[in-house]
PDB file of N, CA, C and O in Angstrom, chain B, residues numbered from 101:
ATOM      1  N   ILE B 101       5.653   3.313 -16.184  1.00  0.00           N
ATOM      2  CA  ILE B 101       6.630   3.224 -14.948  1.00  0.00           C
ATOM      3  C   ILE B 101       5.688   4.003 -14.068  1.00  0.00           C
ATOM      4  O   ILE B 101       5.016   4.956 -14.461  1.00  0.00           O
ATOM      5  N   ASN B 102       5.698   3.465 -12.715  1.00  0.00           N
ATOM      6  CA  ASN B 102       5.436   4.388 -11.392  1.00  0.00           C
ATOM      7  C   ASN B 102       6.395   4.996 -10.965  1.00  0.00           C
ATOM      8  O   ASN B 102       7.200   4.194 -10.491  1.00  0.00           O
ATOM      9  N   ALA B 103       6.765   6.130 -10.880  1.00  0.00           N
ATOM     10  CA  ALA B 103       8.622   6.846 -10.155  1.00  0.00           C
ATOM     11  C   ALA B 103       8.494   6.694  -9.057  1.00  0.00           C
ATOM     12  O   ALA B 103       9.522   6.915  -8.418  1.00  0.00           O
ATOM     13  N   GLU B 104       7.231   6.250  -8.215  1.00  0.00           N
ATOM     14  CA  GLU B 104       7.855   5.799  -6.631  1.00  0.00           C
ATOM     15  C   GLU B 104       8.118   4.310  -6.277  1.00  0.00           C
ATOM     16  O   GLU B 104       8.095   3.748  -5.182  1.00  0.00           O
ATOM     17  N   TYR B 105       8.334   3.911  -7.322  1.00  0.00           N
ATOM     18  CA  TYR B 105       8.616   2.641  -7.592  1.00  0.00           C
ATOM     19  C   TYR B 105      10.123   2.431  -7.773  1.00  0.00           C
ATOM     20  O   TYR B 105      10.815   1.523  -7.312  1.00  0.00           O
ATOM     21  N   MET B 106      10.548   3.650  -8.680  1.00  0.00           N
ATOM     22  CA  MET B 106      12.021   3.972  -9.335  1.00  0.00           C
ATOM     23  C   MET B 106      12.737   4.677  -8.643  1.00  0.00           C
ATOM     24  O   MET B 106      13.522   5.475  -9.155  1.00  0.00           O
ATOM     25  N   GLY B 107      12.588   4.497  -7.115  1.00  0.00           N
ATOM     26  CA  GLY B 107      13.124   5.522  -6.165  1.00  0.00           C
ATOM     27  C   GLY B 107      13.626   6.945  -6.643  1.00  0.00           C
ATOM     28  O   GLY B 107      14.806   7.290  -6.572  1.00  0.00           O
ATOM     29  N   ARG B 108      12.435   7.861  -7.217  1.00  0.00           N
ATOM     30  CA  ARG B 108      12.499   9.003  -7.669  1.00  0.00           C
ATOM     31  C   ARG B 108      11.093   9.574  -7.009  1.00  0.00           C
ATOM     32  O   ARG B 108      10.018   9.017  -7.234  1.00  0.00           O
ATOM     33  N   GLY B 109      11.195  10.552  -6.310  1.00  0.00           N
ATOM     34  CA  GLY B 109      10.137  11.199  -5.768  1.00  0.00           C
ATOM     35  C   GLY B 109       9.896  11.368  -4.065  1.00  0.00           C
ATOM     36  O   GLY B 109       9.807  12.407  -3.411  1.00  0.00           O
ATOM     37  N   PRO B 110       9.807   9.580  -3.498  1.00  0.00           N
ATOM     38  CA  PRO B 110       9.522   9.740  -1.945  1.00  0.00           C
ATOM     39  C   PRO B 110      11.350   9.576  -1.527  1.00  0.00           C
ATOM     40  O   PRO B 110      12.122   9.593  -2.486  1.00  0.00           O
ATOM     41  N   ILE B 111      11.847   9.449  -0.325  1.00  0.00           N
ATOM     42  CA  ILE B 111      12.800   9.654   0.277  1.00  0.00           C
ATOM     43  C   ILE B 111      12.861   8.040   0.885  1.00  0.00           C
ATOM     44  O   ILE B 111      12.041   7.539   1.654  1.00  0.00           O
ATOM     45  N   TRP B 112      14.223   7.309   0.238  1.00  0.00           N
ATOM     46  CA  TRP B 112      14.754   6.317   0.743  1.00  0.00           C
ATOM     47  C   TRP B 112      15.624   6.214   1.303  1.00  0.00           C
ATOM     48  O   TRP B 112      16.673   6.768   0.974  1.00  0.00           O
ATOM     49  N   MET B 113      15.529   5.633   2.120  1.00  0.00           N
ATOM     50  CA  MET B 113      16.972   5.537   3.127  1.00  0.00           C
ATOM     51  C   MET B 113      18.352   4.962   2.125  1.00  0.00           C
ATOM     52  O   MET B 113      19.250   5.738   1.797  1.00  0.00           O
ATOM     53  N   PRO B 114      18.345   4.039   1.870  1.00  0.00           N
ATOM     54  CA  PRO B 114      19.030   3.551   1.121  1.00  0.00           C
ATOM     55  C   PRO B 114      20.297   4.843   0.707  1.00  0.00           C
ATOM     56  O   PRO B 114      21.408   5.258   1.036  1.00  0.00           O
ATOM     57  N   VAL B 115      19.329   5.033  -0.109  1.00  0.00           N
ATOM     58  CA  VAL B 115      20.467   5.751  -1.259  1.00  0.00           C
ATOM     59  C   VAL B 115      20.702   7.305  -0.646  1.00  0.00           C
ATOM     60  O   VAL B 115      21.525   8.017  -1.221  1.00  0.00           O
ATOM     61  N   ASN B 116      20.066   7.760   0.374  1.00  0.00           N
ATOM     62  CA  ASN B 116      20.722   9.087   1.560  1.00  0.00           C
ATOM     63  C   ASN B 116      21.502   8.378   2.251  1.00  0.00           C
ATOM     64  O   ASN B 116      22.400   9.076   2.721  1.00  0.00           O
ATOM     65  N   TYR B 117      21.601   6.995   2.615  1.00  0.00           N
ATOM     66  CA  TYR B 117      22.438   6.456   3.862  1.00  0.00           C
ATOM     67  C   TYR B 117      23.830   6.718   2.476  1.00  0.00           C
ATOM     68  O   TYR B 117      24.420   7.795   2.385  1.00  0.00           O
ATOM     69  N   LEU B 118      24.072   5.741   1.708  1.00  0.00           N
ATOM     70  CA  LEU B 118      25.067   5.752   0.895  1.00  0.00           C
ATOM     71  C   LEU B 118      25.308   7.418   0.493  1.00  0.00           C
ATOM     72  O   LEU B 118      26.428   7.730   0.898  1.00  0.00           O
ATOM     73  N   ALA B 119      24.783   8.309  -0.015  1.00  0.00           N
ATOM     74  CA  ALA B 119      25.239   9.580   0.123  1.00  0.00           C
ATOM     75  C   ALA B 119      26.029  10.299   1.118  1.00  0.00           C
ATOM     76  O   ALA B 119      27.146  10.805   1.019  1.00  0.00           O
ATOM     77  N   LEU B 120      24.849  10.210   2.536  1.00  0.00           N
ATOM     78  CA  LEU B 120      25.676  10.592   3.658  1.00  0.00           C
ATOM     79  C   LEU B 120      27.030   9.993   3.725  1.00  0.00           C
ATOM     80  O   LEU B 120      28.066  10.658   3.750  1.00  0.00           O
ATOM     81  N   ARG B 121      26.959   8.602   3.752  1.00  0.00           N
ATOM     82  CA  ARG B 121      28.685   7.951   3.292  1.00  0.00           C
ATOM     83  C   ARG B 121      29.655   8.820   2.521  1.00  0.00           C
ATOM     84  O   ARG B 121      30.618   9.193   3.191  1.00  0.00           O
ATOM     85  N   SER B 122      29.625   9.133   1.545  1.00  0.00           N
ATOM     86  CA  SER B 122      30.162   9.945   0.521  1.00  0.00           C
ATOM     87  C   SER B 122      30.561  11.297   1.289  1.00  0.00           C
ATOM     88  O   SER B 122      31.654  11.841   1.447  1.00  0.00           O
ATOM     89  N   LEU B 123      29.367  11.609   1.675  1.00  0.00           N
ATOM     90  CA  LEU B 123      29.306  13.360   2.035  1.00  0.00           C
ATOM     91  C   LEU B 123      30.181  12.998   3.594  1.00  0.00           C
ATOM     92  O   LEU B 123      30.512  13.969   4.275  1.00  0.00           O
ATOM     93  N   HIS B 124      30.435  11.927   3.969  1.00  0.00           N
ATOM     94  CA  HIS B 124      31.213  12.187   5.533  1.00  0.00           C
ATOM     95  C   HIS B 124      32.540  11.748   5.020  1.00  0.00           C
ATOM     96  O   HIS B 124      33.486  12.092   5.729  1.00  0.00           O
ATOM     97  N   ARG B 125      32.826  11.059   3.938  1.00  0.00           N
ATOM     98  CA  ARG B 125      34.117  10.626   3.551  1.00  0.00           C
ATOM     99  C   ARG B 125      34.993  12.089   2.934  1.00  0.00           C
ATOM    100  O   ARG B 125      36.080  12.503   3.335  1.00  0.00           O
ATOM    101  N   TYR B 126      34.319  12.543   2.094  1.00  0.00           N
ATOM    102  CA  TYR B 126      34.653  13.611   0.990  1.00  0.00           C
ATOM    103  C   TYR B 126      35.209  14.818   2.343  1.00  0.00           C
ATOM    104  O   TYR B 126      36.279  15.420   2.257  1.00  0.00           O
ATOM    105  N   ARG B 127      34.228  14.981   3.541  1.00  0.00           N
ATOM    106  CA  ARG B 127      34.804  16.065   4.329  1.00  0.00           C
ATOM    107  C   ARG B 127      36.383  16.319   4.910  1.00  0.00           C
ATOM    108  O   ARG B 127      36.846  17.292   5.505  1.00  0.00           O
ATOM    109  N   GLY B 128      37.035  15.008   4.480  1.00  0.00           N
ATOM    110  CA  GLY B 128      38.407  14.711   4.916  1.00  0.00           C
ATOM    111  C   GLY B 128      39.374  15.071   3.764  1.00  0.00           C
ATOM    112  O   GLY B 128      40.586  14.875   3.849  1.00  0.00           O
ATOM    113  N   HIS B 129      38.561  15.792   2.311  1.00  0.00           N
ATOM    114  CA  HIS B 129      39.340  16.266   0.977  1.00  0.00           C
ATOM    115  C   HIS B 129      40.437  17.138   1.336  1.00  0.00           C
ATOM    116  O   HIS B 129      40.373  17.979   2.232  1.00  0.00           O
ATOM    117  N   ALA B 130      41.690  16.858   0.433  1.00  0.00           N
ATOM    118  CA  ALA B 130      42.742  17.722   0.222  1.00  0.00           C
ATOM    119  C   ALA B 130      42.183  19.116   0.208  1.00  0.00           C
ATOM    120  O   ALA B 130      42.209  19.925   1.136  1.00  0.00           O
ATOM    121  N   ASP B 131      41.536  19.310  -1.314  1.00  0.00           N
ATOM    122  CA  ASP B 131      40.761  20.936  -1.316  1.00  0.00           C
ATOM    123  C   ASP B 131      39.699  21.049  -0.422  1.00  0.00           C
ATOM    124  O   ASP B 131      38.593  20.509  -0.393  1.00  0.00           O
ATOM    125  N   GLN B 132      40.326  21.962   0.398  1.00  0.00           N
ATOM    126  CA  GLN B 132      39.422  22.802   1.404  1.00  0.00           C
ATOM    127  C   GLN B 132      38.045  23.257   0.947  1.00  0.00           C
ATOM    128  O   GLN B 132      37.002  23.363   1.592  1.00  0.00           O
ATOM    129  N   ALA B 133      38.249  23.441  -0.032  1.00  0.00           N
ATOM    130  CA  ALA B 133      36.812  24.105  -0.879  1.00  0.00           C
ATOM    131  C   ALA B 133      35.616  22.874  -1.142  1.00  0.00           C
ATOM    132  O   ALA B 133      34.393  22.989  -1.052  1.00  0.00           O
ATOM    133  N   VAL B 134      36.319  21.831  -1.450  1.00  0.00           N
ATOM    134  CA  VAL B 134      35.599  20.429  -1.332  1.00  0.00           C
ATOM    135  C   VAL B 134      35.011  20.076   0.044  1.00  0.00           C
ATOM    136  O   VAL B 134      33.856  19.752   0.321  1.00  0.00           O
ATOM    137  N   ALA B 135      36.199  20.232   0.924  1.00  0.00           N
ATOM    138  CA  ALA B 135      35.734  19.346   2.134  1.00  0.00           C
ATOM    139  C   ALA B 135      34.599  20.167   2.697  1.00  0.00           C
ATOM    140  O   ALA B 135      33.799  19.522   3.375  1.00  0.00           O
ATOM    141  N   GLN B 136      34.350  21.540   2.547  1.00  0.00           N
ATOM    142  CA  GLN B 136      33.583  22.446   3.413  1.00  0.00           C
ATOM    143  C   GLN B 136      32.498  22.035   2.728  1.00  0.00           C
ATOM    144  O   GLN B 136      31.495  21.830   3.412  1.00  0.00           O
ATOM    145  N   LYS B 137      32.396  21.801   1.202  1.00  0.00           N
ATOM    146  CA  LYS B 137      30.990  22.239   0.559  1.00  0.00           C
ATOM    147  C   LYS B 137      30.685  20.486   1.412  1.00  0.00           C
ATOM    148  O   LYS B 137      29.706  20.303   2.135  1.00  0.00           O
ATOM    149  N   ALA B 138      31.709  19.409   1.127  1.00  0.00           N
ATOM    150  CA  ALA B 138      31.223  17.921   1.737  1.00  0.00           C
ATOM    151  C   ALA B 138      30.148  18.583   2.943  1.00  0.00           C
ATOM    152  O   ALA B 138      28.917  18.589   2.973  1.00  0.00           O
ATOM    153  N   ALA B 139      31.247  19.178   3.990  1.00  0.00           N
ATOM    154  CA  ALA B 139      30.842  18.785   5.306  1.00  0.00           C
ATOM    155  C   ALA B 139      29.442  19.552   5.146  1.00  0.00           C
ATOM    156  O   ALA B 139      28.493  18.787   5.320  1.00  0.00           O
ATOM    157  N   LEU B 140      29.102  20.794   4.876  1.00  0.00           N
ATOM    158  CA  LEU B 140      27.919  21.574   4.823  1.00  0.00           C
ATOM    159  C   LEU B 140      26.919  20.771   4.352  1.00  0.00           C
ATOM    160  O   LEU B 140      25.920  20.519   5.025  1.00  0.00           O
ATOM    161  N   LEU B 141      27.226  20.078   2.540  1.00  0.00           N
ATOM    162  CA  LEU B 141      25.889  18.704   2.936  1.00  0.00           C
ATOM    163  C   LEU B 141      25.550  17.864   3.062  1.00  0.00           C
ATOM    164  O   LEU B 141      24.632  17.271   2.495  1.00  0.00           O
ATOM    165  N   TYR B 142      26.482  17.469   4.183  1.00  0.00           N
ATOM    166  CA  TYR B 142      26.528  16.416   5.316  1.00  0.00           C
ATOM    167  C   TYR B 142      25.800  16.444   6.622  1.00  0.00           C
ATOM    168  O   TYR B 142      25.250  15.475   7.146  1.00  0.00           O
ATOM    169  N   THR B 143      25.852  17.514   7.030  1.00  0.00           N
ATOM    170  CA  THR B 143      25.213  18.571   8.223  1.00  0.00           C
ATOM    171  C   THR B 143      24.095  18.540   7.492  1.00  0.00           C
ATOM    172  O   THR B 143      23.409  17.619   7.937  1.00  0.00           O
ATOM    173  N   THR B 144      23.552  19.070   6.599  1.00  0.00           N
ATOM    174  CA  THR B 144      22.105  19.708   6.462  1.00  0.00           C
ATOM    175  C   THR B 144      21.539  18.144   6.071  1.00  0.00           C
ATOM    176  O   THR B 144      20.560  17.816   6.742  1.00  0.00           O
ATOM    177  N   LEU B 145      22.019  17.123   5.074  1.00  0.00           N
ATOM    178  CA  LEU B 145      20.910  16.211   4.915  1.00  0.00           C
ATOM    179  C   LEU B 145      21.304  15.280   5.930  1.00  0.00           C
ATOM    180  O   LEU B 145      20.268  14.737   6.315  1.00  0.00           O
ATOM    181  N   ARG B 146      22.141  14.896   6.459  1.00  0.00           N
ATOM    182  CA  ARG B 146      21.876  14.584   7.736  1.00  0.00           C
ATOM    183  C   ARG B 146      20.881  14.633   8.640  1.00  0.00           C
ATOM    184  O   ARG B 146      20.147  13.696   8.955  1.00  0.00           O
ATOM    185  N   ALA B 147      20.855  16.097   9.190  1.00  0.00           N
ATOM    186  CA  ALA B 147      19.730  16.662  10.084  1.00  0.00           C
ATOM    187  C   ALA B 147      18.432  16.063   9.494  1.00  0.00           C
ATOM    188  O   ALA B 147      17.557  15.405  10.057  1.00  0.00           O
ATOM    189  N   SER B 148      18.532  16.438   8.307  1.00  0.00           N
ATOM    190  CA  SER B 148      17.106  16.486   7.451  1.00  0.00           C
ATOM    191  C   SER B 148      16.506  14.782   7.537  1.00  0.00           C
ATOM    192  O   SER B 148      15.396  14.308   7.782  1.00  0.00           O
ATOM    193  N   LEU B 149      17.281  14.434   7.344  1.00  0.00           N
ATOM    194  CA  LEU B 149      16.800  12.527   7.179  1.00  0.00           C
ATOM    195  C   LEU B 149      16.518  12.553   9.126  1.00  0.00           C
ATOM    196  O   LEU B 149      15.377  12.304   9.516  1.00  0.00           O
ATOM    197  N   LEU B 150      17.403  12.799   9.962  1.00  0.00           N
ATOM    198  CA  LEU B 150      16.891  12.550  11.336  1.00  0.00           C
ATOM    199  C   LEU B 150      15.826  12.848  11.855  1.00  0.00           C
ATOM    200  O   LEU B 150      15.207  12.097  12.608  1.00  0.00           O
ATOM    201  N   LYS B 151      15.317  14.470  11.384  1.00  0.00           N
ATOM    202  CA  LYS B 151      14.143  15.190  11.581  1.00  0.00           C
ATOM    203  C   LYS B 151      12.794  13.812  10.815  1.00  0.00           C
ATOM    204  O   LYS B 151      11.876  13.271  11.432  1.00  0.00           O
ATOM    205  N   THR B 152      13.191  13.624   9.343  1.00  0.00           N
ATOM    206  CA  THR B 152      11.789  12.935   8.854  1.00  0.00           C
ATOM    207  C   THR B 152      11.602  11.956   9.353  1.00  0.00           C
ATOM    208  O   THR B 152      10.453  11.629   9.648  1.00  0.00           O
ATOM    209  N   VAL B 153      13.116  10.828   9.723  1.00  0.00           N
ATOM    210  CA  VAL B 153      12.443   9.795  10.422  1.00  0.00           C
ATOM    211  C   VAL B 153      11.729   9.943  11.660  1.00  0.00           C
ATOM    212  O   VAL B 153      10.509   9.835  11.777  1.00  0.00           O
ATOM    213  N   LEU B 154      12.511  10.185  12.540  1.00  0.00           N
ATOM    214  CA  LEU B 154      12.568  10.508  13.659  1.00  0.00           C
ATOM    215  C   LEU B 154      10.823  11.499  14.009  1.00  0.00           C
ATOM    216  O   LEU B 154      10.232  11.490  15.090  1.00  0.00           O
ATOM    217  N   GLY B 155      10.585  11.892  13.337  1.00  0.00           N
ATOM    218  CA  GLY B 155       9.443  12.603  13.598  1.00  0.00           C
ATOM    219  C   GLY B 155       8.328  12.075  12.790  1.00  0.00           C
ATOM    220  O   GLY B 155       7.273  12.618  13.118  1.00  0.00           O
ATOM    221  N   SER B 156       8.224  11.408  12.066  1.00  0.00           N
ATOM    222  CA  SER B 156       7.526  10.220  11.900  1.00  0.00           C
ATOM    223  C   SER B 156       7.350   9.337  12.770  1.00  0.00           C
ATOM    224  O   SER B 156       6.254   9.258  13.325  1.00  0.00           O
ATOM    225  N   TYR B 157       8.220   8.608  13.037  1.00  0.00           N
ATOM    226  CA  TYR B 157       8.164   7.581  14.250  1.00  0.00           C
ATOM    227  C   TYR B 157       7.432   8.377  15.374  1.00  0.00           C
ATOM    228  O   TYR B 157       6.226   8.141  15.435  1.00  0.00           O
ATOM    229  N   THR B 158       7.893   9.218  16.219  1.00  0.00           N
ATOM    230  CA  THR B 158       7.344  10.022  17.103  1.00  0.00           C
ATOM    231  C   THR B 158       5.377  10.385  16.455  1.00  0.00           C
ATOM    232  O   THR B 158       4.427  10.139  17.198  1.00  0.00           O
ATOM    233  N   LYS B 159       5.286  10.670  15.752  1.00  0.00           N
ATOM    234  CA  LYS B 159       3.571  10.371  15.221  1.00  0.00           C
ATOM    235  C   LYS B 159       3.172   9.425  15.255  1.00  0.00           C
ATOM    236  O   LYS B 159       1.998   9.468  15.623  1.00  0.00           O
ATOM    237  N   THR B 160       3.652   8.091  14.980  1.00  0.00           N
ATOM    238  CA  THR B 160       2.901   6.968  14.286  1.00  0.00           C
ATOM    239  C   THR B 160       3.143   5.940  14.768  1.00  0.00           C
ATOM    240  O   THR B 160       2.503   4.907  14.570  1.00  0.00           O
ATOM    241  N   GLY B 161       4.359   6.094  15.661  1.00  0.00           N
ATOM    242  CA  GLY B 161       5.255   4.502  16.255  1.00  0.00           C
ATOM    243  C   GLY B 161       5.995   3.872  15.551  1.00  0.00           C
ATOM    244  O   GLY B 161       6.777   3.109  16.118  1.00  0.00           O
ATOM    245  N   TRP B 162       6.014   3.953  14.198  1.00  0.00           N
ATOM    246  CA  TRP B 162       6.555   3.137  12.973  1.00  0.00           C
ATOM    247  C   TRP B 162       7.676   3.612  12.104  1.00  0.00           C
ATOM    248  O   TRP B 162       7.633   4.736  11.603  1.00  0.00           O
ATOM    249  N   LEU B 163       8.907   2.610  11.864  1.00  0.00           N
ATOM    250  CA  LEU B 163       9.336   2.958  11.250  1.00  0.00           C
ATOM    251  C   LEU B 163       9.000   2.692   9.980  1.00  0.00           C
ATOM    252  O   LEU B 163       8.596   1.531   9.913  1.00  0.00           O
ATOM    253  N   TRP B 164       8.972   3.471   8.487  1.00  0.00           N
ATOM    254  CA  TRP B 164       8.453   3.206   7.151  1.00  0.00           C
ATOM    255  C   TRP B 164       9.544   2.885   6.222  1.00  0.00           C
ATOM    256  O   TRP B 164      10.769   2.842   6.340  1.00  0.00           O
ATOM    257  N   GLU B 165       8.508   2.618   5.012  1.00  0.00           N
ATOM    258  CA  GLU B 165       9.803   1.813   3.804  1.00  0.00           C
ATOM    259  C   GLU B 165      10.105   3.072   3.429  1.00  0.00           C
ATOM    260  O   GLU B 165      11.294   3.103   3.115  1.00  0.00           O
ATOM    261  N   GLN B 166       9.374   4.565   3.266  1.00  0.00           N
ATOM    262  CA  GLN B 166       9.780   5.581   2.599  1.00  0.00           C
ATOM    263  C   GLN B 166       9.339   6.560   3.076  1.00  0.00           C
ATOM    264  O   GLN B 166       8.808   6.320   4.160  1.00  0.00           O
ATOM    265  N   TYR B 167       9.300   7.516   2.802  1.00  0.00           N
ATOM    266  CA  TYR B 167       8.849   8.838   3.490  1.00  0.00           C
ATOM    267  C   TYR B 167       8.773  10.176   2.113  1.00  0.00           C
ATOM    268  O   TYR B 167       9.491  10.319   1.124  1.00  0.00           O
ATOM    269  N   SER B 168       7.837  10.811   2.503  1.00  0.00           N
ATOM    270  CA  SER B 168       7.185  11.630   1.372  1.00  0.00           C
ATOM    271  C   SER B 168       8.340  12.840   1.281  1.00  0.00           C
ATOM    272  O   SER B 168       8.955  13.260   2.262  1.00  0.00           O
ATOM    273  N   ASP B 169       8.491  13.262   0.065  1.00  0.00           N
ATOM    274  CA  ASP B 169       9.600  14.194  -0.144  1.00  0.00           C
ATOM    275  C   ASP B 169       8.712  15.291   0.182  1.00  0.00           C
ATOM    276  O   ASP B 169       9.412  15.844   1.030  1.00  0.00           O
ATOM    277  N   HIS B 170       7.444  16.140   0.089  1.00  0.00           N
ATOM    278  CA  HIS B 170       6.760  16.654   0.545  1.00  0.00           C
ATOM    279  C   HIS B 170       6.553  17.103   1.720  1.00  0.00           C
ATOM    280  O   HIS B 170       6.561  18.307   1.975  1.00  0.00           O
ATOM    281  N   THR B 171       6.353  16.225   2.541  1.00  0.00           N
ATOM    282  CA  THR B 171       5.541  16.335   4.340  1.00  0.00           C
ATOM    283  C   THR B 171       6.411  15.056   4.979  1.00  0.00           C
ATOM    284  O   THR B 171       6.306  14.819   6.182  1.00  0.00           O
ATOM    285  N   GLY B 172       6.786  14.701   4.607  1.00  0.00           N
ATOM    286  CA  GLY B 172       7.823  13.579   5.678  1.00  0.00           C
ATOM    287  C   GLY B 172       7.001  12.757   5.552  1.00  0.00           C
ATOM    288  O   GLY B 172       7.453  12.115   4.604  1.00  0.00           O
ATOM    289  N   ALA B 173       6.223  12.361   5.789  1.00  0.00           N
ATOM    290  CA  ALA B 173       5.599  11.334   6.876  1.00  0.00           C
ATOM    291  C   ALA B 173       5.905  10.092   5.749  1.00  0.00           C
ATOM    292  O   ALA B 173       6.236  10.108   4.564  1.00  0.00           O
ATOM    293  N   GLY B 174       5.576   8.830   6.893  1.00  0.00           N
ATOM    294  CA  GLY B 174       6.043   7.571   6.325  1.00  0.00           C
ATOM    295  C   GLY B 174       4.978   7.117   5.377  1.00  0.00           C
ATOM    296  O   GLY B 174       3.868   7.643   5.287  1.00  0.00           O
ATOM    297  N   GLN B 175       5.354   6.216   4.758  1.00  0.00           N
ATOM    298  CA  GLN B 175       4.604   5.906   3.339  1.00  0.00           C
ATOM    299  C   GLN B 175       5.029   4.468   2.842  1.00  0.00           C
ATOM    300  O   GLN B 175       6.166   4.011   2.953  1.00  0.00           O
ATOM    301  N   ARG B 176       4.265   4.012   2.443  1.00  0.00           N
ATOM    302  CA  ARG B 176       4.238   2.325   2.087  1.00  0.00           C
ATOM    303  C   ARG B 176       4.083   1.193   3.055  1.00  0.00           C
ATOM    304  O   ARG B 176       3.022   1.051   3.662  1.00  0.00           O
ATOM    305  N   SER B 177       5.152   0.336   3.233  1.00  0.00           N
ATOM    306  CA  SER B 177       5.688  -0.636   3.998  1.00  0.00           C
ATOM    307  C   SER B 177       5.681  -0.275   5.122  1.00  0.00           C
ATOM    308  O   SER B 177       6.316   0.762   5.316  1.00  0.00           O
ATOM    309  N   ARG B 178       4.987  -0.925   6.368  1.00  0.00           N
ATOM    310  CA  ARG B 178       5.396  -0.699   8.121  1.00  0.00           C
ATOM    311  C   ARG B 178       4.743  -1.448   8.661  1.00  0.00           C
ATOM    312  O   ARG B 178       3.554  -1.619   8.394  1.00  0.00           O
ATOM    313  N   PRO B 179       5.550  -2.227   9.777  1.00  0.00           N
ATOM    314  CA  PRO B 179       6.670  -1.776  10.183  1.00  0.00           C
ATOM    315  C   PRO B 179       7.589  -2.230   9.284  1.00  0.00           C
ATOM    316  O   PRO B 179       7.540  -3.306   8.687  1.00  0.00           O
ATOM    317  N   PHE B 180       8.707  -1.108   9.171  1.00  0.00           N
ATOM    318  CA  PHE B 180       9.761  -1.810   7.571  1.00  0.00           C
ATOM    319  C   PHE B 180      11.026  -1.146   8.629  1.00  0.00           C
ATOM    320  O   PHE B 180      11.100   0.056   8.882  1.00  0.00           O
ATOM    321  N   THR B 181      12.087  -2.306   9.231  1.00  0.00           N
ATOM    322  CA  THR B 181      13.221  -2.301   9.674  1.00  0.00           C
ATOM    323  C   THR B 181      14.438  -2.605   8.491  1.00  0.00           C
ATOM    324  O   THR B 181      15.589  -2.942   8.772  1.00  0.00           O
ATOM    325  N   GLY B 182      14.120  -2.486   7.669  1.00  0.00           N
ATOM    326  CA  GLY B 182      15.019  -3.169   7.137  1.00  0.00           C
ATOM    327  C   GLY B 182      16.002  -1.762   6.941  1.00  0.00           C
ATOM    328  O   GLY B 182      16.567  -1.137   7.839  1.00  0.00           O
ATOM    329  N   TRP B 183      16.012  -1.437   5.250  1.00  0.00           N
ATOM    330  CA  TRP B 183      16.754  -0.454   5.381  1.00  0.00           C
ATOM    331  C   TRP B 183      16.533   0.481   5.733  1.00  0.00           C
ATOM    332  O   TRP B 183      17.469   1.176   5.336  1.00  0.00           O
ATOM    333  N   THR B 184      15.763   1.181   6.359  1.00  0.00           N
ATOM    334  CA  THR B 184      15.002   2.447   7.565  1.00  0.00           C
ATOM    335  C   THR B 184      15.768   2.498   8.466  1.00  0.00           C
ATOM    336  O   THR B 184      16.145   3.509   9.059  1.00  0.00           O
ATOM    337  N   SER B 185      16.265   0.693   8.769  1.00  0.00           N
ATOM    338  CA  SER B 185      17.313   0.896  10.192  1.00  0.00           C
ATOM    339  C   SER B 185      18.334   1.715   9.588  1.00  0.00           C
ATOM    340  O   SER B 185      18.395   2.772  10.216  1.00  0.00           O
ATOM    341  N   THR B 186      19.121   1.685   8.688  1.00  0.00           N
ATOM    342  CA  THR B 186      20.270   2.430   8.546  1.00  0.00           C
ATOM    343  C   THR B 186      20.308   3.896   9.104  1.00  0.00           C
ATOM    344  O   THR B 186      21.397   4.459   9.216  1.00  0.00           O
ATOM    345  N   ILE B 187      19.019   4.590   9.492  1.00  0.00           N
ATOM    346  CA  ILE B 187      18.928   5.443  10.415  1.00  0.00           C
ATOM    347  C   ILE B 187      20.132   5.507  11.414  1.00  0.00           C
ATOM    348  O   ILE B 187      21.076   6.298  11.395  1.00  0.00           O
ATOM    349  N   VAL B 188      19.839   4.335  12.424  1.00  0.00           N
ATOM    350  CA  VAL B 188      20.965   4.600  13.479  1.00  0.00           C
ATOM    351  C   VAL B 188      22.247   4.704  13.078  1.00  0.00           C
ATOM    352  O   VAL B 188      22.914   5.599  13.596  1.00  0.00           O
ATOM    353  N   LEU B 189      22.880   3.818  12.069  1.00  0.00           N
ATOM    354  CA  LEU B 189      24.341   4.260  11.715  1.00  0.00           C
ATOM    355  C   LEU B 189      24.487   5.944  11.396  1.00  0.00           C
ATOM    356  O   LEU B 189      25.365   6.731  11.750  1.00  0.00           O
ATOM    357  N   ALA B 190      23.202   6.162  10.544  1.00  0.00           N
ATOM    358  CA  ALA B 190      24.001   7.821  10.398  1.00  0.00           C
ATOM    359  C   ALA B 190      23.447   8.632  11.832  1.00  0.00           C
ATOM    360  O   ALA B 190      23.912   9.772  11.862  1.00  0.00           O
ATOM    361  N   MET B 191      22.694   8.362  12.851  1.00  0.00           N
ATOM    362  CA  MET B 191      22.603   8.780  14.260  1.00  0.00           C
ATOM    363  C   MET B 191      24.227   8.505  14.827  1.00  0.00           C
ATOM    364  O   MET B 191      24.880   9.331  15.464  1.00  0.00           O
ATOM    365  N   ALA B 192      24.573   7.486  14.529  1.00  0.00           N
ATOM    366  CA  ALA B 192      25.832   7.099  15.300  1.00  0.00           C
ATOM    367  C   ALA B 192      27.266   7.678  14.258  1.00  0.00           C
ATOM    368  O   ALA B 192      28.451   7.343  14.238  1.00  0.00           O
ATOM    369  N   GLU B 193      26.693   8.397  13.692  1.00  0.00           N
ATOM    370  CA  GLU B 193      27.799   8.319  12.583  1.00  0.00           C
ATOM    371  C   GLU B 193      28.925   7.217  11.912  1.00  0.00           C
ATOM    372  O   GLU B 193      30.086   7.235  11.504  1.00  0.00           O
ATOM    373  N   GLN B 194      27.882   6.318  12.061  1.00  0.00           N
ATOM    374  CA  GLN B 194      29.131   4.966  11.233  1.00  0.00           C
ATOM    375  C   GLN B 194      29.049   4.615   9.969  1.00  0.00           C
ATOM    376  O   GLN B 194      28.024   4.144   9.475  1.00  0.00           O
ATOM    377  N   TYR B 195      29.987   4.790   9.422  1.00  0.00           N
ATOM    378  CA  TYR B 195      29.686   4.681   7.947  1.00  0.00           C
ATOM    379  C   TYR B 195      30.424   3.440   7.326  1.00  0.00           C
ATOM    380  O   TYR B 195      30.815   3.627   6.173  1.00  0.00           O
ATOM    381  N   PRO B 196      30.703   2.140   7.901  1.00  0.00           N
ATOM    382  CA  PRO B 196      31.286   1.085   7.373  1.00  0.00           C
ATOM    383  C   PRO B 196      31.359   0.794   6.267  1.00  0.00           C
ATOM    384  O   PRO B 196      31.946  -0.236   5.937  1.00  0.00           O
TER     385      PRO B 196
END
């Protein structure tokens, strides 16, 4: 089985969006240690995803299905406004 098709290796937006959503929720956790760790992870992951997707878009003019975990370059299908469009929700910090 090719790891690329199993969601391991390349950066897939749906998995990362769900992680952001959970971390965003845990920032309000009653345990301050949990809340602080969640806030740090949330901020770091969100900034990294924005940098990756927007950086690739700036270079190529496309949103991609997935992104290289090594270089951040878009790969596989393009234009891809399916699940990669969840980056807009992350930019607005909307996690319905």
